[in-house]
N, C-alpha and C positions, 0 to 999 in steps of 0.2 A: 499239420497244416504248415506250409512254408510261406514265408514272406521275404521279399527282396527289396533292398533299399539302399540309397546312397547316403553317406553322412560326411559332412565337412565342418568340423568343430575346431577352432583354434585351441591351443594349449590354455591360453588365458581364460577363454569361455568355459572350457571343460573344468577348470578349477573349482567352480561352483558345485559341480556333481561330485567331484573327487573329495571335496571337503565336506560334503553332506549338507551344504546350504540349500541345494536344490536336489531332489531325489530321482525325478523322472526326465528322460530325454524324449522329446517329441520328434517323431520321424514320419515321413509319408512314404508308403511302399510304392512299387512300381505301378500299382493299379490306383493309386490316389487315396488309399485307406490311411487314416491316421492311427499311429501306434504310439503308445506310451511305454517305454522300457526303462526299467530301473538303471540308473547310471553306473551302479557297480558292475554290471555286466560288460561295460565298455572299458573298464580300467586297464585290462591287459592289452588293449589296442592303442593306448595312449603313448605318443612319442613327443619329442620336444616341439614338433610342429602341430601337435594336436591329434585328432582322429580324422582320417580321410579314407575314403574307399567305398567299395561296394560290399554289402553284408547280406547274409542269409540267416534268417531266424526260424527256427522250428519250434512249434508248439504241439503239445499232445492234445487229445480229445477234450481235456478239462481246461484247456487254455494255459497250462503251465509251460514254462520255457524248458525245452529239451536241449537245444543248442543254439549258439550264436557263433557264427564264424565269418571271417573276412574272406572274400573271394579274390 
């Protein structure tokens, strides 16, 4: 199953996830569904300005993350 969503988080705000203070990022996909994604999956997308862009997340039949990529 694929989910598409936008994310716009400043570097300062993402520090909470990066440091482990908060572990889940709440996003809303393009169909309005709420998704909770562990912050560690976004670390590779972090820049000095934060994390911005369109993303695609793929889950397997058991609901486990298969891939997360920036479009």
